All heavy atoms as an XYZ file, in Angstrom:
717
protein
N      45.337    -39.249     55.603
C      44.273    -39.831     56.397
C      42.948    -39.404     55.778
O      42.704    -38.233     55.539
C      44.380    -39.351     57.845
C      43.287    -39.889     58.740
S      43.400    -39.357     60.457
C      44.620    -40.472     61.083
N      42.076    -40.386     55.526
C      40.767    -40.104     54.953
C      39.730    -39.802     56.026
O      39.980    -39.939     57.225
N      38.566    -39.410     55.574
C      37.500    -39.054     56.511
C      37.073    -40.230     57.385
O      36.763    -40.042     58.566
C      36.297    -38.496     55.752
C      36.488    -37.109     55.152
C      35.320    -36.738     54.254
C      36.653    -36.067     56.242
N      37.065    -41.428     56.854
C      36.677    -42.588     57.665
C      37.698    -42.860     58.771
O      37.333    -43.241     59.875
C      36.465    -43.825     56.795
C      35.169    -43.781     56.015
C      33.946    -43.504     56.887
O      33.792    -44.133     57.968
O      33.133    -42.655     56.504
N      38.967    -42.635     58.471
C      39.990    -42.792     59.504
C      39.839    -41.725     60.588
O      40.044    -41.995     61.771
C      41.398    -42.748     58.902
C      41.751    -43.961     58.069
C      41.280    -43.874     56.624
O      40.730    -42.845     56.220
O      41.477    -44.852     55.887
N      39.477    -40.519     60.177
C      39.230    -39.447     61.152
C      38.068    -39.847     62.052
O      38.133    -39.712     63.272
C      38.944    -38.101     60.443
C      38.428    -37.060     61.426
C      40.184    -37.604     59.721
N      36.979    -40.364     61.456
C      35.826    -40.800     62.234
C      36.228    -41.893     63.227
O      35.865    -41.839     64.400
C      34.715    -41.332     61.342
C      33.530    -41.880     62.135
C      32.620    -42.763     61.312
N      32.133    -42.128     60.129
C      31.058    -41.351     60.081
N      30.380    -41.107     61.171
N      30.672    -40.817     58.948
N      36.974    -42.870     62.773
C      37.393    -43.969     63.640
C      38.208    -43.446     64.813
O      37.986    -43.836     65.967
C      38.211    -45.000     62.839
O      37.363    -45.526     61.803
C      38.684    -46.134     63.719
N      39.130    -42.545     64.540
C      39.953    -41.977     65.606
C      39.092    -41.199     66.597
O      39.217    -41.366     67.809
C      41.050    -41.077     65.032
C      41.770    -40.330     66.119
C      42.679    -40.988     66.943
C      41.514    -38.991     66.362
C      43.321    -40.327     67.982
C      42.152    -38.321     67.392
C      43.054    -38.991     68.194
O      43.673    -38.328     69.214
N      38.221    -40.336     66.088
C      37.399    -39.510     66.973
C      36.416    -40.354     67.783
O      36.125    -40.039     68.938
C      36.668    -38.429     66.181
C      37.568    -37.362     65.566
C      36.753    -36.393     64.720
C      38.377    -36.632     66.623
N      35.915    -41.444     67.200
C      35.028    -42.348     67.952
C      35.727    -42.901     69.191
O      35.112    -43.069     70.234
C      34.557    -43.509     67.076
C      33.404    -43.135     66.168
O      32.786    -42.057     66.369
O      33.111    -43.915     65.239
N      37.008    -43.163     69.058
C      37.744    -43.731     70.194
C      38.302    -42.653     71.133
O      38.553    -42.927     72.299
C      38.883    -44.621     69.696
O      39.858    -43.853     69.031
N      38.466    -41.435     70.625
C      39.118    -40.394     71.418
C      38.149    -39.460     72.138
O      38.545    -38.791     73.085
C      40.040    -39.567     70.523
N      36.895    -39.418     71.699
C      35.936    -38.473     72.263
C      34.855    -39.194     73.065
O      34.602    -40.376     72.853
C      35.267    -37.663     71.144
C      36.169    -36.785     70.281
C      35.368    -36.171     69.138
C      36.828    -35.693     71.114
N      34.219    -38.449     73.954
C      33.047    -38.959     74.671
C      31.959    -39.274     73.643
O      31.965    -38.725     72.534
C      32.539    -37.892     75.650
C      33.550    -37.449     76.678
C      33.597    -38.371     77.882
O      32.596    -39.053     78.136
O      34.643    -38.399     78.546
N      30.992    -40.115     74.012
C      29.978    -40.578     73.068
C      29.225    -39.444     72.368
O      29.075    -39.455     71.144
C      28.974    -41.502     73.758
C      29.575    -42.850     74.116
O      30.654    -43.186     73.585
O      28.953    -43.565     74.926
N      28.743    -38.478     73.137
C      27.964    -37.379     72.541
C      28.812    -36.566     71.570
O      28.362    -36.221     70.472
C      27.402    -36.481     73.633
C      26.432    -35.434     73.114
C      25.796    -34.636     74.240
O      25.498    -35.198     75.306
O      25.608    -33.428     74.026
N      30.030    -36.265     71.954
C      30.929    -35.511     71.078
C      31.297    -36.322     69.840
O      31.352    -35.777     68.730
C      32.189    -35.106     71.839
N      31.508    -37.620     70.018
C      31.833    -38.486     68.886
C      30.660    -38.564     67.910
O      30.862    -38.574     66.691
C      32.223    -39.875     69.373
N      29.433    -38.598     68.437
C      28.252    -38.616     67.565
C      28.149    -37.330     66.755
O      27.868    -37.350     65.553
C      26.975    -38.811     68.381
C      26.824    -40.215     68.929
O      27.542    -41.134     68.457
O      25.987    -40.396     69.838
N      28.381    -36.213     67.410
C      28.319    -34.918     66.734
C      29.422    -34.827     65.673
O      29.180    -34.387     64.545
C      28.460    -33.795     67.758
C      28.185    -32.436     67.209
C      28.021    -31.398     68.315
N      27.796    -30.103     67.701
C      28.582    -29.054     67.856
N      29.620    -29.113     68.670
N      28.328    -27.919     67.241
N      30.613    -35.260     66.026
C      31.721    -35.259     65.067
C      31.430    -36.209     63.913
O      31.734    -35.902     62.757
C      33.025    -35.630     65.765
N      30.815    -37.349     64.214
C      30.454    -38.302     63.162
C      29.466    -37.708     62.172
O      29.568    -37.941     60.966
N      28.524    -36.927     62.674
C      27.588    -36.242     61.781
C      28.299    -35.256     60.873
O      27.969    -35.126     59.690
N      29.287    -34.571     61.425
C      30.077    -33.631     60.625
C      30.868    -34.379     59.548
O      30.950    -33.925     58.404
C      31.012    -32.829     61.518
N      31.409    -35.521     59.912
C      32.140    -36.333     58.927
C      31.181    -36.810     57.834
O      31.533    -36.804     56.648
C      32.864    -37.519     59.603
C      33.393    -38.497     58.572
C      33.994    -37.002     60.486
N      29.965    -37.196     58.207
C      28.965    -37.595     57.206
C      28.702    -36.460     56.219
O      28.617    -36.686     55.007
C      27.653    -38.000     57.874
C      27.740    -39.313     58.622
O      28.694    -40.086     58.382
O      26.840    -39.565     59.457
N      28.555    -35.250     56.742
C      28.317    -34.091     55.879
C      29.486    -33.884     54.927
O      29.294    -33.703     53.720
C      28.094    -32.823     56.732
O      26.919    -32.996     57.520
C      27.949    -31.584     55.855
N      30.696    -33.925     55.448
C      31.876    -33.737     54.597
C      31.989    -34.845     53.554
O      32.392    -34.591     52.412
C      33.138    -33.652     55.445
C      33.232    -32.414     56.331
C      34.444    -32.512     57.262
C      33.291    -31.142     55.499
N      31.609    -36.057     53.916
C      31.629    -37.172     52.967
C      30.640    -36.918     51.833
O      30.949    -37.144     50.660
C      31.321    -38.493     53.687
O      32.322    -38.707     54.702
C      31.311    -39.669     52.732
N      29.442    -36.452     52.177
C      28.441    -36.127     51.151
C      28.948    -35.015     50.231
O      28.773    -35.082     49.015
C      27.126    -35.686     51.795
O      26.521    -36.748     52.467
N      29.583    -34.018     50.811
C      30.094    -32.913     49.997
C      31.230    -33.370     49.086
O      31.318    -32.931     47.934
C      30.552    -31.764     50.902
C      29.455    -31.128     51.760
C      30.032    -30.003     52.601
C      28.287    -30.652     50.925
N      32.060    -34.253     49.591
C      33.138    -34.797     48.750
C      32.538    -35.577     47.587
O      32.997    -35.473     46.445
C      34.061    -35.689     49.576
C      35.196    -36.276     48.734
C      36.067    -37.192     49.535
N      35.278    -38.297     50.058
C      35.669    -39.089     51.040
N      36.834    -38.892     51.624
N      34.918    -40.078     51.445
N      31.495    -36.335     47.861
C      30.824    -37.113     46.823
C      30.270    -36.177     45.746
O      30.381    -36.459     44.552
C      29.703    -37.945     47.456
C      29.173    -39.032     46.581
C      28.181    -39.942     47.301
N      28.692    -40.446     48.565
C      28.088    -40.291     49.742
N      26.940    -39.660     49.841
N      28.616    -40.790     50.840
N      29.695    -35.058     46.159
C      29.155    -34.093     45.192
C      30.273    -33.537     44.328
O      30.135    -33.420     43.114
C      28.389    -32.967     45.919
C      27.047    -33.520     46.410
C      28.191    -31.755     45.012
C      26.289    -32.603     47.306
N      31.386    -33.205     44.936
C      32.512    -32.675     44.160
C      32.950    -33.671     43.103
O      33.166    -33.321     41.949
C      33.689    -32.320     45.073
C      34.864    -31.705     44.306
C      36.095    -31.577     45.163
N      36.585    -32.817     45.712
C      37.323    -33.714     45.047
N      37.652    -33.497     43.803
N      37.742    -34.815     45.630
N      33.048    -34.922     43.466
C      33.497    -35.951     42.535
C      32.446    -36.208     41.453
O      32.762    -36.296     40.273
C      33.827    -37.260     43.298
C      34.068    -38.410     42.351
C      35.022    -37.040     44.210
N      31.192    -36.289     41.864
C      30.115    -36.605     40.928
C      29.970    -35.525     39.869
O      29.737    -35.826     38.704
C      28.790    -36.813     41.688
C      28.842    -38.131     42.451
C      27.601    -36.803     40.749
C      27.698    -38.307     43.425
N      30.086    -34.278     40.258
C      29.893    -33.197     39.293
C      30.982    -33.175     38.228
O      30.826    -32.511     37.212
C      29.805    -31.825     39.991
O      30.986    -31.603     40.756
C      28.576    -31.738     40.873
N      32.048    -33.913     38.437
C      33.114    -33.992     37.437
C      32.862    -35.097     36.419
O      33.590    -35.220     35.457
C      34.459    -34.220     38.127
C      34.888    -33.063     38.989
C      36.150    -33.360     39.777
O      36.628    -34.487     39.822
N      36.682    -32.335     40.422
N      31.815    -35.909     36.644
C      31.521    -37.037     35.757
C      30.092    -36.923     35.255
O      29.139    -37.090     36.020
C      31.713    -38.370     36.490
C      33.099    -38.537     37.027
N      34.162    -38.870     36.235
C      33.601    -38.375     38.271
C      35.264    -38.914     36.970
N      34.951    -38.616     38.202
N      29.938    -36.647     33.970
C      28.623    -36.440     33.383
C      27.729    -37.664     33.410
O      26.510    -37.550     33.336
N      28.292    -38.864     33.540
C      27.492    -40.087     33.508
C      26.998    -40.502     34.891
O      26.442    -41.577     35.047
C      28.299    -41.223     32.887
C      29.549    -41.553     33.678
O      30.010    -40.704     34.467
O      30.069    -42.667     33.513
N      27.157    -39.659     35.876
C      26.821    -40.025     37.249
C      25.575    -39.285     37.743
O      25.455    -38.953     38.905
C      28.010    -39.737     38.151
N      24.615    -39.056     36.866
C      23.436    -38.257     37.218
C      22.668    -38.830     38.401
O      22.303    -38.100     39.313
C      22.518    -38.101     36.017
C      21.303    -37.243     36.329
C      20.452    -36.987     35.092
N      19.261    -36.276     35.431
C      19.176    -34.968     35.610
N      20.248    -34.223     35.489
N      18.035    -34.397     35.925
N      22.401    -40.140     38.413
C      21.626    -40.742     39.513
C      22.324    -40.518     40.847
O      21.695    -40.135     41.834
C      21.389    -42.234     39.279
C      20.735    -42.901     40.448
N      19.423    -42.670     40.786
C      21.225    -43.740     41.384
C      19.123    -43.355     41.871
N      20.195    -44.020     42.253
N      23.620    -40.736     40.882
C      24.364    -40.513     42.129
C      24.347    -39.046     42.526
O      24.296    -38.715     43.703
C      25.795    -41.029     41.989
C      25.842    -42.556     41.929
C      27.233    -43.039     41.840
N      27.839    -42.480     40.608
C      29.004    -42.792     40.129
N      29.757    -43.643     40.751
N      29.455    -42.259     39.023
N      24.365    -38.152     41.533
C      24.301    -36.723     41.827
C      22.954    -36.361     42.445
O      22.890    -35.602     43.414
C      24.543    -35.906     40.563
N      21.880    -36.922     41.912
C      20.547    -36.649     42.458
C      20.499    -37.056     43.923
O      20.052    -36.290     44.790
C      19.462    -37.386     41.642
C      18.112    -37.329     42.345
C      19.364    -36.803     40.239
N      20.972    -38.249     44.235
C      20.958    -38.746     45.618
C      21.849    -37.886     46.513
O      21.453    -37.491     47.612
C      21.392    -40.230     45.671
C      21.575    -40.700     47.105
C      20.371    -41.098     44.944
N      23.043    -37.576     46.053
C      23.977    -36.785     46.861
C      23.423    -35.393     47.136
O      23.535    -34.885     48.258
C      25.332    -36.691     46.158
N      22.815    -34.775     46.154
C      22.234    -33.453     46.365
C      21.051    -33.533     47.321
O      20.874    -32.657     48.175
C      21.830    -32.813     45.038
C      22.928    -32.009     44.398
C      24.017    -32.640     43.816
C      22.885    -30.635     44.385
C      25.035    -31.921     43.231
C      23.897    -29.890     43.804
C      24.985    -30.532     43.224
N      20.232    -34.588     47.217
C      19.112    -34.758     48.142
C      19.612    -34.886     49.579
O      18.978    -34.373     50.500
C      18.285    -35.988     47.773
C      17.432    -35.786     46.552
C      16.731    -37.065     46.120
O      17.112    -38.168     46.501
N      15.712    -36.908     45.292
N      20.726    -35.562     49.771
C      21.289    -35.739     51.115
C      21.595    -34.413     51.794
O      21.560    -34.330     53.023
C      22.572    -36.579     51.060
C      22.338    -38.030     50.776
C      23.632    -38.813     50.624
O      24.731    -38.197     50.590
O      23.558    -40.048     50.526
N      21.897    -33.399     51.013
C      22.214    -32.094     51.611
C      21.091    -31.079     51.416
O      21.266    -29.900     51.682
C      23.552    -31.530     51.087
C      23.488    -31.246     49.596
C      24.708    -32.457     51.435
C      24.579    -30.340     49.099
N      19.942    -31.555     50.964
C      18.770    -30.688     50.876
C      18.676    -29.821     49.641
O      18.025    -28.782     49.666
N      19.303    -30.249     48.552
C      19.237    -29.489     47.308
C      18.679    -30.353     46.184
O      18.917    -31.560     46.155
C      20.634    -29.010     46.895
C      21.288    -27.932     47.743
C      22.715    -27.688     47.262
C      20.486    -26.647     47.691
N      17.958    -29.733     45.234
C      17.517    -30.487     44.058
C      18.680    -30.620     43.070
O      19.647    -29.860     43.124
C      16.417    -29.596     43.476
C      16.837    -28.212     43.854
C      17.488    -28.352     45.224
N      18.574    -31.608     42.191
C      19.571    -31.730     41.129
C      18.843    -31.861     39.801
O      17.958    -32.700     39.669
C      20.478    -32.945     41.327
C      21.567    -32.996     40.293
C      22.725    -32.266     40.467
C      21.407    -33.721     39.133
C      23.722    -32.277     39.509
C      22.398    -33.740     38.165
C      23.559    -33.018     38.358
N      19.210    -31.047     38.844
C      20.217    -29.994     38.948
C      19.669    -28.816     39.747
O      18.462    -28.574     39.754
C      20.484    -29.612     37.495
C      19.227    -29.941     36.772
C      18.635    -31.116     37.497
N      20.544    -28.102     40.410
C      20.075    -26.952     41.180
C      19.592    -25.835     40.253
O      20.060    -25.720     39.119
C      21.315    -26.516     41.964
C      22.465    -27.058     41.201
C      21.987    -28.293     40.506
N      18.657    -25.046     40.750
C      18.155    -23.913     39.960
C      19.273    -22.917     39.690
O      19.320    -22.290     38.625
C      17.004    -23.247     40.702
N      20.168    -22.787     40.648
C      21.296    -21.868     40.507
C      22.543    -22.556     41.063
O      22.600    -22.871     42.249
C      21.031    -20.575     41.291
O      22.227    -19.851     41.493
N      23.545    -22.746     40.199
C      24.786    -23.361     40.682
C      25.478    -22.459     41.685
O      26.079    -22.926     42.647
C      25.708    -23.690     39.513
C      25.292    -24.941     38.820
C      24.598    -25.039     37.651
C      25.487    -26.280     39.285
N      24.362    -26.361     37.357
C      24.900    -27.144     38.347
C      26.098    -26.825     40.405
C      24.922    -28.521     38.487
C      26.120    -28.208     40.548
C      25.528    -29.039     39.597
N      25.362    -21.151     41.500
C      25.981    -20.210     42.441
C      25.377    -20.391     43.839
O      26.102    -20.463     44.830
C      25.786    -18.780     41.954
C      26.460    -17.747     42.828
C      26.309    -16.348     42.265
O      26.418    -16.168     41.039
O      26.087    -15.428     43.077
N      24.051    -20.485     43.910
C      23.403    -20.688     45.202
C      23.724    -22.067     45.775
O      23.885    -22.227     46.982
C      21.899    -20.486     45.088
C      21.517    -19.037     44.873
C      20.021    -18.864     44.672
O      19.288    -19.809     44.426
N      19.567    -17.617     44.773
N      23.800    -23.072     44.904
C      24.130    -24.423     45.364
C      25.520    -24.453     45.993
O      25.706    -25.013     47.078
C      24.052    -25.411     44.205
N      26.497    -23.841     45.338
C      27.854    -23.839     45.883
C      27.933    -23.006     47.152
O      28.693    -23.339     48.068
C      28.872    -23.398     44.841
C      29.027    -24.414     43.750
C      28.792    -24.221     42.424
C      29.385    -25.795     43.888
N      28.989    -25.396     41.732
C      29.349    -26.379     42.607
C      29.717    -26.606     44.976
C      29.644    -27.718     42.374
C      30.015    -27.952     44.741
C      29.981    -28.484     43.458
N      27.131    -21.947     47.252
C      27.087    -21.165     48.493
C      26.523    -22.021     49.621
O      27.038    -22.006     50.745
C      26.248    -19.898     48.303
N      25.475    -22.799     49.334
C      24.877    -23.710     50.320
C      25.906    -24.760     50.754
O      26.057    -25.044     51.944
C      23.641    -24.380     49.700
C      22.952    -25.352     50.581
N      22.104    -24.974     51.603
C      22.971    -26.710     50.590
C      21.635    -26.048     52.205
N      22.146    -27.121     51.611
N      26.615    -25.309     49.791
C      27.632    -26.316     50.077
C      28.745    -25.712     50.944
O      29.215    -26.347     51.894
C      28.182    -26.905     48.760
C      27.109    -27.813     48.136
C      29.491    -27.646     48.971
C      27.380    -28.228     46.713
N      29.149    -24.486     50.647
C      30.191    -23.831     51.442
C      29.744    -23.643     52.888
O      30.523    -23.858     53.820
C      30.562    -22.483     50.822
N      28.484    -23.270     53.090
C      27.955    -23.105     54.449
C      27.954    -24.439     55.184
O      28.341    -24.526     56.359
C      26.542    -22.476     54.410
C      25.845    -22.575     55.756
C      26.627    -21.027     53.956
N      27.529    -25.505     54.493
C      27.526    -26.834     55.121
C      28.941    -27.278     55.484
O      29.169    -27.829     56.565
C      26.885    -27.863     54.190
C      25.378    -27.744     53.976
C      24.928    -28.768     52.944
C      24.627    -27.928     55.278
N      29.886    -27.050     54.581
C      31.278    -27.446     54.841
C      31.834    -26.680     56.036
O      32.462    -27.270     56.926
C      32.138    -27.208     53.604
N      31.595    -25.385     56.080
C      32.077    -24.574     57.200
C      31.462    -25.049     58.506
O      32.155    -25.192     59.509
C      31.769    -23.095     56.983
C      32.270    -22.220     58.125
C      31.794    -20.800     57.994
C      32.251    -19.927     59.127
N      31.925    -20.390     60.466
N      30.167    -25.330     58.494
C      29.502    -25.815     59.701
C      30.081    -27.134     60.182
O      30.320    -27.321     61.378
N      30.312    -28.050     59.251
C      30.870    -29.357     59.612
C      32.286    -29.209     60.168
O      32.637    -29.843     61.170
C      30.864    -30.290     58.405
N      33.092    -28.373     59.544
C      34.456    -28.151     60.035
C      34.455    -27.466     61.400
O      35.281    -27.783     62.259
C      35.263    -27.354     59.015
C      35.555    -28.103     57.713
C      36.133    -27.153     56.669
C      36.462    -29.287     57.948
N      33.506    -26.554     61.608
C      33.382    -25.908     62.926
C      33.044    -26.934     64.003
O      33.603    -26.904     65.105
C      32.310    -24.816     62.903
C      32.766    -23.543     62.210
O      33.981    -23.378     61.977
O      31.885    -22.707     61.902
N      32.127    -27.857     63.697
C      31.759    -28.905     64.659
C      32.984    -29.744     64.999
O      33.264    -30.015     66.175
C      30.614    -29.790     64.109
C      30.473    -31.068     64.925
C      29.309    -29.017     64.099
N      33.719    -30.164     63.994
C      34.917    -30.968     64.245
C      35.920    -30.202     65.105
O      36.469    -30.745     66.067
C      35.563    -31.398     62.932
C      34.796    -32.456     62.145
C      35.463    -32.689     60.795
C      34.707    -33.759     62.930
N      36.142    -28.943     64.771
C      37.083    -28.124     65.544
C      36.623    -28.017     66.994
O      37.416    -28.217     67.922
C      37.207    -26.735     64.927
C      38.148    -25.804     65.683
C      38.123    -24.384     65.132
N      36.799    -23.855     64.875
C      35.964    -23.386     65.812
N      36.318    -23.386     67.075
N      34.784    -22.909     65.487
N      35.351    -27.720     67.200
C      34.824    -27.563     68.560
C      34.967    -28.853     69.375
O      35.425    -28.831     70.524
C      33.343    -27.159     68.515
C      33.104    -25.763     67.996
C      31.664    -25.525     67.592
O      30.784    -26.402     67.846
O      31.386    -24.449     67.040
N      34.554    -29.956     68.780
C      34.569    -31.223     69.523
C      35.987    -31.716     69.776
O      36.288    -32.215     70.854
C      33.735    -32.286     68.810
C      32.261    -31.958     68.712
C      31.599    -31.713     70.043
O      32.134    -32.097     71.114
O      30.505    -31.105     70.061
N      36.855    -31.551     68.801
C      38.242    -31.967     68.998
C      38.909    -31.083     70.043
O      39.586    -31.571     70.957
C      39.008    -31.927     67.658
C      40.512    -32.024     67.882
C      38.531    -33.058     66.759
N      38.691    -29.799     69.967
C      39.290    -28.870     70.938
C      38.817    -29.181     72.348
O      39.627    -29.287     73.272
C      38.953    -27.430     70.550
C      39.522    -26.417     71.491
N      40.868    -26.126     71.532
C      38.934    -25.654     72.437
C      41.076    -25.215     72.470
N      39.925    -24.908     73.023
N      37.526    -29.354     72.517
C      36.986    -29.627     73.858
C      37.310    -31.044     74.339
O      37.718    -31.241     75.468
C      35.465    -29.415     73.843
N      37.149    -32.008     73.457
C      37.318    -33.401     73.853
C      38.746    -33.823     74.065
O      39.067    -34.542     75.033
N      39.634    -33.399     73.212
C      41.018    -33.822     73.348
C      41.758    -33.013     74.404
O      42.748    -33.474     74.951
C      41.733    -33.746     71.992
C      41.155    -34.666     70.904
C      41.980    -34.548     69.640
C      41.080    -36.109     71.370
N      41.254    -31.831     74.731
C      41.879    -31.018     75.773
C      41.708    -31.660     77.144
O      42.501    -31.431     78.043
C      41.269    -29.614     75.778
N      40.686    -32.504     77.299
C      40.415    -33.169     78.573
C      41.371    -34.324     78.833
O      41.458    -34.807     79.935
C      38.985    -33.684     78.600
C      37.955    -32.586     78.536
C      36.546    -33.149     78.422
O      36.334    -34.362     78.449
N      35.574    -32.268     78.277
N      42.057    -34.765     77.837
C      42.929    -35.936     77.963
C      44.209    -35.606     78.635
O      44.808    -34.669     78.712
C      43.205    -36.551     76.602
C      41.919    -37.077     75.999
C      42.198    -37.743     74.706
N      41.605    -39.065     74.851
C      42.059    -40.152     74.305
N      43.116    -40.110     73.563
N      41.469    -41.292     74.472
């Protein structure tokens, strides 16, 4: 199941506010996935610039170590949001 399928399911399974919050988390994870893929292809510089801007980083980053630490924090935050909303929202069913 891909991230878009997760979003579709959560949109139908959660209350509107929780679904919006979960959707934002899915957007973040989608951006991070795009960065992972883009950094593996040297000819994708323009897409890398846009993807990094989406998460608040310049491209190329001044420090790849700091960039990956920032990305890890964003990923953890997005996964925490999904866990919280799924736990609270689906428990009500």
